[in-house]
Phi, psi and omega in degrees: 000126181284128177250141176230154183268003178150173181249142183237123178252127175267116185238152176166173178281167183304143172069024175276345180106023184297312182292327177295319177294320176303312180296323179297315178295322182284343182062027173199163183272090180265313180267144176287132177242149182194157175284350178284121182296139176095019181297312179274127184235351176230162178281121177257146183236148175205144170278130181228162173243122172249110183051049178067016178249126185278136176222164171256124182250135180242126174256125186246163176288157180295142180279107183206143182235037184291332179206181185298320181300310183288336173295320176296318178300314180298320180299314179298319182295315181294322177299317180297319180294318182296328184263356180282160176283333180213137176253131168257104180270113188262133176233159180275110183288348179275353177247151178294158179306134183255141179300323180298319178298319179298315182299316181293317180301314181295321180296319178292320182297326178294324180278326183217096184292347179275083188220136175254139169267117184245118183262111184266167176069029173266092192272345182208175184293327179297316178293330178295324178297318180291338183291346182291352172302332184285357175300334181298346175295335183074020181288142180286328181234117181235135180227140174251129182221165167225106180298319183297324183253006177059037177266134174077001183290318181298319179296320179295318178300316181296322179293322178298315180298317180296325182285326188256329184273065182281157179303322181295316181290322178297320178297321179297317183289330183272352180283129180298328185273348185234015180300130181247142177275170174305319183290327176298316180293323177302318183296325181281317188273343178241074186297336181279350178264109190268343184279154182254126183285345174050053184288346181282349179289145185280334185285152176287152178283148172278121180271121187239116178265128177261112186238159180157168179286175187295144171066028175267354177106026182295315181293324176296322179294318178301314180298321180294320180291325179273348182058039174198163180274082181269318182255139182289131182246135179207154174285351179286119183296135178087023180301315181277122178246298171290134172297144182251117175266133178213128180276146176208193180213144174235112181050043177085356179264128180291136175227144177243107181273139175236116177267102186276158178295144178296147183250132176249168173300147186307320181291344182250009177290118187241133173054242187290341187292339175294326175291322182296322179297316177297319180294324178300318178296322177296322178296315184294337178295336180243023180259142174267308184242131174257130170260108180274115182263120177245146182270110181282352182276356179210162182297153174293153179233171182300325181297326176302318180294320181295319178295318179299329179297337177296333182296315176293320182301321182260006175054055184259156163289158187213143169230132178259130176239133174264099183276165181063036182295338179293344177232036181303141184277347177218172175281170187301314183299316182292319180292323178295325176297317178296319182296313182296330179289319185270331189238049179301328182288354177248028182296340180274355186273136172292146183233130180235143171264126184224168167223103180298331183293318182250007174083014180297124173062022178293318178296323178296321177297319179299319177297321179293325178300313180295320181294314181295321179295323177298317178293321181298328183260002189288140174244121182279128177306137186301319182296316179293320180300313182292326177296316180293317180297320180296316178296322181295318181290333175287320181292324182219104185297148176293136177299144180286162179250094183053045178088352180270140180289136178251129183232147169254116182277323191199150177228141177211139177274123184251357181201157174239177177055062000270172177301128180233128189237131175267132175250114181275119190227164175278330179227074186300330181292344185270358181283110184280151182297333179291328178286326174299318179295321177298315179297321178297318179295324178295317178298324179293335177290331185259335183228152177281103180244021182302131175086002181224144174286157171239119185255135178246138176235120179277130183232149175287165185301324182288355178272357184303318183281352183262349185281000000 
């Protein structure tokens, strides 16, 4: 069970360097950084070690109220700060003290007096002298750092440890009867987050990637599945840039939802979205089930097909949802005809019509997630597998190889997620992909394989003992 000594929220206005400091503490590039203000738009969380002491770190969006989207970002950031054990309020040391920063700092300090003023971008001693202008904030704890040059970071880490690793908290963590997990602390320090991560459960979480082009409703779907406003929703295309990980549960089973950044055509990738596309691929590398979100309010486009192609590329389980069904542009029969025409390679995927906005079929989607994951993880008993394969080869003989007979001697499943089956053959090179597709369809007749691919690997007879 992971124990932490408290939660730390990095707060500040746009472009102060919050995500860079987050990455520095994490010792890896988790949050996207950029000179473009407003890069971080959701609260990101990470377990970190500062001088071998575990903490929960929160990276928040910049505090700005220029429009409705950024007002939502600011609201999420302030909530995180108010409920954290310690706030690091970050300011840009290359600019003079701003009245707006003072107002935000004082407002946060009234809600949470455990707050450090951290002056970033102080790259040398001359700039450090000028940083004393920030004394006018009246902050009890002031630190000058340069994330880019790693100046002052060690001193800041030591101050964080001194502030949070109190004797009372250390005693609580070391007590056998009161040991708290990371999730217990999250529940206490993030009162606005109502879901329970249930880390004490022994089973692994199902990793679910929500994919689709921009503005199809991925963030709305995440909120509907979590039954709370976790991800910021906006009509502005490309609102989500950093993927948002959020733990939840479906009928007692842990699930980890990932709301990925929207994908645009390569020619239309603008600014930060090129980072988002790369991050989406990183997300899919650790995803079990992909929920492909398609917009039912308008015709499918070529980009939808390209995004769907990632599912095969990463060998994922899949559920297709037609979102915005309450404003569908055609009737069900017509849309299904279009879908079957464009997405023949997803014929094995379950398809649901939903409306994330009004909650249509969300519970049904949750049931499909559990069902598809069970199929994705299913192992077919070897005796039954060979019986089905034998019947299939009798029903439809294997094509010959230049007049030579092709035989399947034995079949065994050697992997799950997705199911992968080795076929021990006399001429493995002669197994055509169309016959693999035929065998997959036969297996689907006998077993529930909805939502998952079935992969066949042809092996020579001497590979039997190696499978």
